[in-house]
N, C-alpha and C positions, 0 to 999 in steps of 0.2 A: 625778471631776467629777460633780456631781449632775445629775439629770434636768432640774431647773429651769434650771441653767446651760447645759446642752446645748440645751434648747429655746430659750433666749434667743439662743444662737449661730447657730441655723439661720436662714437668710435667707428668711423667710416671704414668699410672693408672687413669688419669683424665677421660677418656672416659667411663671406667667401672663405675666410681662414678656418672657421669652425668646421665646415664641410669638406673643403678641398685641401687644407693644410693642417690636419689635426695634430700632427707631431710637434708643431711649433706654435700652435695657437695660444698656449698658456704663456709662453714667453713674450709673444707679440702683443696679446690683448688679455692681460690677467683678469680684469673685471670690465667687460665692455659696457658702454652706455648706449642704449637703444631707445627709440621712440615707439610708444604704443599707438597703433593706428586703429585698432578695433578690439572690442571685447564682446564675446558672444557666449551666453550660457548654453551648454549642450542639453538636449532633451533628457530628462531624468530616466534612469533605467529602473523599471519596476520589477523587483525581485519577488520571490514567493513570500518573503517576510517583510516587505516594505520597500521604500525607495532606497537606492544605493546613494553614496555620497555625491553631492553635486559636483560637476566638472565645468571648467571654463576653457574656451579656446580664445587665444589672443593673437593678434598679428603685430610683430615687431619689425622695425625698420632701422637700417644703419645708413640711410639716405641713398646708398647705391642700390640696395636690395631690400625686399621684405620677405618674411617667412612665417608660415603658420606655426603656432606654438600651443602646447597644452600645459596648463597649470597643474602640477601635482597637488593633491588635496591639501597637503600641509602648507601650500602657498596661497590657499584661497583667502586667507585673512586680509590680504592687501585689497581685495575687492569688498569683503564684508565691512572693512573699516572705512571704505570710501576713498582710500588713498590712490588706488590705481584707476585712472579714468582715461578716456580717449584723449590723446594728445600729450599725455604725461611722459616724462623720461624716466627710465629705470636702469638700475645697475644690476646686471645678471651675475649672480655669484656662483650658482651651481646649476648645471643643466646636463641633459643627455641628448646627444644627436642621434636621431633615428631616421631610417628610410622605411616608409610604410606604403606598400602598393605603388612603388616608384616615386613617391613624393617625399621630400625632405621635411622633417618635423623636429622641432625642439621641444623636449619635455623640460619645463622650468621647475627646478626643485627649490631654488631659493633666489629671491630678488628683493631689492629695496627700491622704493619709489624716491627719485631725486626731486623732492618737492621744491628745493631751492632753485631748480632750473626752470620752474614754471610749467604751464600747460599751453601748448601751441597748436595751431592748425598743422596739417601735414607739412613736414619740412622736406624740400626737394621733390624729385619725381622718382621714387624708388621703383624698381622693376621686380617682378616675381623671380625668386631665386631659382636658378637651375644649376645643380651640382654637376661636376664632371662625372662621366660614367665610370664606375669602378672597374678595375682590371678583372678579367674573367675568373681568375683563381681566388678572388677575395670579394665576396658580395656584401660584406659588412662595412660600415663606416668606421674607420680606424680611429686611433687616438685614445686618450685617456677618458674621454667623454665627460669627466668631471674636472673642474678647475676652480681656483679661488676658494678652496675648501676651508671653512672656518673650524676651529676646534672647540667652540662653545658646546656644552653638553646638550643644548636644546636644538642644535642644528640638525636638519634632516640627513645631511651627508657630512660625516665627521671623521677625523683621524683619531685612532685609538692605539695605545701601545699594545702590541701583540707579539707573540713568539716570532722571532725572525725567521724561523724555518717555514712559516706559512707564506703561501703565495697570495695573489689577488690584490696587490697594491695598486695605487693609482699610477705609479711610474716606478722606474728602477730604483729610485732612492728609498722606496718603502722597504725594500729587503734589507738594506744596510742599517736603516734607522730603527727598524722594529715597529714602524707606524704604518697602518694600512687605512685606506679610505673605506668607510662603512657605507655600503649602498642600502637604501630602503628596499624592501621586497617589492614595493609598488613599482620601482623604477627598473626592475629586471626585464630584459627582453633579449631576443636572439641577436640584437645588434650591439649589446654591451660586450666590451673586450675584457678588461681587467676589473674584477670586482670581488668584494667580500661582504657577506651579510652576517649580521649578528642576530640570531633567531632562537626562539624556544621551541623545543619539540613538544607539541601538544597532543600528538597521537602517533603511535607506532604500531604497525600491523604485525601479525605473525609472518613467518617465512612461508611463502606459498611456492609450490612446485607445479610444473606443467610438463606434459609430454605431447609431442606432435610429430608429424611425419619427418620434419627437418631436424629433430633432436629433442632434447629435454633441457630444463633449466630451473632456476629458482629466482625469487625476487622478494623484496619487502619494500614498504613505503612509509614515509613519515610526513606529517603535516607540520609546517614551520610557520612561526608567527613572530612578527615584530610590530612596532608602533604603527606602521603604514599599511599592513595587510598580511595575508596568508598565502602560502604556496605549498604544493605537494612535491615531494622529492622521492625518487625511486632508485633503488640499487639492484642491479641484476648480477647473478652468478658471482664473479670474483668480488665485485663491490658489495654484494650481500655478505660475503665472508668478512670483508674488511671493516664494514661500518655497522653491522647489525648490533654487535655487543657494545660498540662505542657510544652509539646514540641511545640515550635513555629518555623516557617520557618525563616532561617537566623541567629538563635541564636546558641551559643556554649554551650555544656553540657558535664559533666562527666557522663559516663555510666559504671557501674561496675556489674560484675557477682555476683550472679547466673543469667545468661542470655544464653539461649541455642544457640550454634553455630552449624549449620547444612548445608548440601549441598544446594546451591541455586536452587530454582525452576525457571529455566530460562524463562518459559512462562510468569512469572509475573514481571520480572525485566529486565532492559536494562543495568545494571551496570556490569563492567568487573571484577567481583569477583566470585570465585567458592563457596563462603560461604555466608550465611545470618544469621541474628540474630532473635531470638524470645524472646520477653520480658516475664519474669516470675514474680511470685507473689513477690519475694524478690529482684528483680532487683532494684538497686539503681541508681537514675537519679537526678542530681542536676545541675542547671545553673551555668556556669563558670563566675567568675568575670572578667577574662581576655578574652575578645572577639576578640582581634585583632591578636592573634598568629596562628589562623587557617584560611586557605584559604577560600575565599567566594564561589567559584565554580570552577569546573575543566572542561574545554572543550577540545574536540578533533575534530576540525572542518574539514569538507570536503567542498571544494568549489563547486559551483552549477554545473559547467561543469563536475567535477569528478563524479557526481552522476551516469553518464551513465556507469561507471565501477563498480558500487556497486551492489551487488546481491539483488534481490527482497527480501523483508521482513527483510533486515538488519536494524539495528538501528544506527543512526549517529547523529552528532551535526552539525548545520549549522548556519551561520551568514550572514545577507544580508541587503540590503536597502529595506524597505517596499514600494513597487511601487504602489500596488492597494489593496484596502480593499473591499471585497464583503459584501453583506447584509446577515443577519442571515436567514437561512432557516431550514427546518425540514425534517428529514427522519424517516421512520417507520421501526423498526426492524421486519424482516419477522419471526423471532423466537418467540419473546415475544409480539409483537404488540406495544411496547413502542415507544414514540417519542424521538428523539435526536436532539438537536440544533447543528448546525454547521455553520461555516463561512470560506470562502475561501480567502486566502491571496496570493499575488504574490510578490515574493522576487527576487532581482537581485543582482549581485555582479560584481567585476572587471574581472571575467572570461568571461564576455559578454554574460552570459546565464541567463535565468529567470526560475523559477519553481513555481508551484502552491502548497501551503501548507494549509492543512485543520486543523482548531482547533475546539474543541468540547465542549459541555455543558456550564458550567458557564464561562469557559475561552472565549468561543465564544460570549456569550451574554454580558459579562462585558468588552469586548475589546473596548478600546477608543483610542488606539495609532494612531497618525496621519501619513499619508503617508510621505515618505522621512525620517522617523526615522530609526535608526539602531536597528535591533532586532536579538537577539541570541537565538536559540532554542537548548535545550539539550534533547536528547531522542526522535527523530522523526523516524517514520518507512517509509522505502522506498517502493514505489509501482511502478509497471511498467504500471499503467494506464496512457494513454496518453504519453507513452514513459517513463517518470519518473515523479512522484509526491510524495508528502510527507504528513504525517499525524502525528500530535502531540499525543504521547501516554499519557495515564492517569498518568503514572509515570514520564512524561517529564516536563520540566520547560521552561519558557520564560522570557528573560531579555530584557528590553527596554533601549537603549542607555547605554549599560554596559561600565564601565571604564576599558576596556581592549585594548590591542594594535591593535587587528584585527578590532575592531569597530572604533577606531580613524583613522586607515588607510582607511577603506571603506568610512568614512565620508569625508575625504580629497579628495579621488578619485571622489566621487559622486559630490561634490561641484565644483570641477575643470573641470570635463569632462563628468562624468557619467550621469548627468541629461539629456543630449541631445542625448545620445547614443541609438542605436537600439539593441535589445537583441534577441539572438537565443533561441529557446525552445527545449525540448527533444521530441517533437511530432514526429519527423522524425528519432528518434534514436531507434525505436523498433527492428531494425536489428543489433544493436550493440552488439557484443559479451560481455556478462556481466563479463566474467572472464578476458578479455584482453582489452576491449575498442575498438577492431578492428571490421571492418564491416564483418559480416558473409557472406560467399559466397553463392550465389544461385546455387543449384544443381538440377539435374533431378535424378530420382530414380536409373537409371543405374549407374550414377556417384557415388552415395552414396555407392553402393555395390562394384563397380570396384575399387574405391579408398580406400576401407576397412576403412571407417570412423568409429572411435570408437574402432578399434582393439587394438591400442597401447596407445592411450591417449583419453581424452575426447574431442570430436569435436562438434562444433556448425555449423549449416547450415540452409539455408532457402529453402523451397520447396513449389512450387505451384502444387497442386494435387487435385483430385476429390475423395470424399468419396464414396466408392462403397458398403461397408458393415460395420455394427456396431453390435458387439456382444451384445445381449440383456440379457444374463445371468450375474447376479451380476454386473449390470452397476453402482450401487451406494452402499454406505455403511452408516450405522448409525454413525454419528460423534458427538463428544462433542460440545455443543453450547457455551462453555465458550470462552471468548476473547483469541485469539492467541492459541487455542488448537483445533486440528483437529483429535485427537485420536479417535479410534473406541470405542463406548460405548456398554455395555452388557445389554440385556433385563433381568431384575431381576424377571420377572414373576408376579410382583405386580403392574404393570402399570408404573414403573419407569425404567430409563436407567442409568446405573452407568458408570462413567469414572474413571478408576483406577488411571490414572495420576493425575487428579485434586481432586480425592476422593470426588466427588459430584454426587448425583443422580438427573437426570433431568426428568421432566414430559414427555418429548418427545425428540427424537434426532433431529439433523439437518443433513439431508441426503446430501452427497457429491458425485459427480461423480467420478468414477474410471473406465474408459472406454478403450476398445481396438477397434480400427477402422482400416479398411483396405482402403488404398488410392492408386489410380492409376494415372499415367501420360502416355505420349505416349511411354515411355521407359520401364515401368514395374510397379510392385506393391510392397507395403511396409506396414507392420503392425506398427502402432503407438500407444503408450500408452498416455492417456490423463487424466488429473485430473480436478478438479471442474471448474476452470475458463474457461478452454477450452471446457469442456462439455457443459457449458451454451451457449457458442457461437455456438456449433454444434447443440444442441437440441432446442435452442430458449426459454428455460425455465429452472428454477432451478430444481435440483434433488428432492427437497421437493415437488414441484408441480407435477413432473412426478410420484413420489411414491404415491402421493395422488390419482392421476388418476388410477394408477395400483390397489390400494386398493379398489376404489369405482367403477371402470368401466374398468376392465382389458382388455376387447375386443378392447378398443381404442388404447392400447399401441403399437401393431405392426404397426398400421397406422402412429403413430407419428414417430417411427423409420424410416419407409419407406419414410416419407416426408423429413427426414434429409439426406437421401441418394442423390447422384448425385449433391452434393453441392461442388463447387470449392472454396477452401480457400488458404490463404497464411499462411503456418506453419513455425514457428521458432522452430527448433528441436535440441536436444542434443543426440549424439550417445556415448554410454558408454558400456564397457564390464561388464556384470553381470554374476554371477554364480548361476545356478539352480541345486541343488544337486551336482552331479559330472560333470555336463556339463557347458560349458561357451558359451555364445552367446551375440551378441551386442543387446542392448535394445535402441530403438529410442523413446525418450520421447518428447512430444510437450510442449515447454515452453510457447508459446503463439500462438494464431490463430486469424486471422483477415479476413474480407471480402476483396476481391480484389479491388484495386483502379484502375479501367480500364483506367482512364485518364493517370495515371503514367505508367501503363503497355504499353499503346500506345506510349508514349514518348520513353520508352526503346526500343521498336521494331523499331521505327523510327530511333533512333540512330544506332541500329544494321544494318539497311538497308544502312544508309549512309556510314558505314564502308566498304561496298562492292562496293561503288561507285568509279569511276576513276576520280581523279582530273585532270583538264585541265592544 
């Protein structure tokens, strides 16, 4: 195909219409043809359980203008197959127009490469596209956002027959025809106008209530899943009453806007989505007749041995054989005085490792699964207690003997050989480098300084040293007592403490250590920064307890700090370059601290002595 013919095939002016005339773009340019000027893979996102799906950025031109585009993951096949190359012409069938940080971006949901039009050098002299500024009262890009929608069942955006009373269609005709455009969850953003998703409820929380100075209320949340991804949705107060009984775990629903899409509050969700939904008064929700076309659940498993390479507090999915089931026990919250039921389970897998996993509340008391069952957990938090341990989050889920490949493989392995195997634990893995899985080297203070640890990259090391001084000024700060939130709270002067992040006022804060200690060994001294977990090891009490002593009997405080001096501990540290004002210096942060194991230390010394021996 000649350049002239290709130029004639390109839909000139389409990009201007997409962003500046969205109400008529579908009639003017039903399926625009554009030229690909550039393809660039984005840097992979490393999550706690591995790499996230690869993403590609492309630049498309209509000869007049060019615009940055993002391929949705379901469109990656055109690159994997080698069809989409620089200079090729494409037919864009489904897209979403977005404005991100003042820049116009197209998310391409479906496209075909027009191979019959050939591959050419850049046609024309396209200019960077600049959309007209939106009116003050409407900051979103209007229009249907989707067009040229196909009805094939494999299309990522498709029309489906739905009850006509539901909203969220692509245009006004949807309401009369009973057909609505189905958005993939992956494409939802604050800039989408009319949409409907078809998703399965994979997890539903209990109704939670709160009380604060401004009033009281209640809420619940659900996790929603479709072929493209997952998203969390929350209903408050009236919406809690409207939708709590309607939404059932495991069922598939159509959900249509109005339904607010906003940035996700990561402290309340473990889903890999930057956005979350909030139900509104007119949100339309209806159970789908077709329950089979949406996946049941999506896992991203980490095997038990790999947990030693996962950062503390990360959220992962695990599957294993249930080896042991502990009894239900109770703990008391130091903040609220409430009792919490818990049960500890032991899981093993074919990596030949075991791990302890804690379940809570009703999940713990109602747990009846028998040992040797295969159990898959979605949304467990990684702790470094005992090397590595796990805790099922309130937003997590548990599946017993799931019908998935990993479960069948583990069952076959356990029946054939795993039942009689011995399993390693993570108890001796405290010195494993969390970033690399390699053993951190033990250093003395002079080596830390002479080797310039932390100057060029983040370094981890172990240190045996004695505490000689603890700064007593500002040794703790008032923190939010909400789950997974450690932000500083502000005294409101009316007896309450407010967390700006959670937007909640607490009756009292939870104090957390933030300490600076000076340690010595036989080669020198070093200042270390310590946070709450390490502070508890050093002081032998919580920061709340120490602050209470300071408030009621301040004369006792110096003696408590003096008693903590001259303690020799095993520190696992991170050295990292930090900037303070215009100055740079290496900061040494303690990741964990433990009492010395003198028996293990004696064995190490014995081995060192043997190295100096002369063999006969």
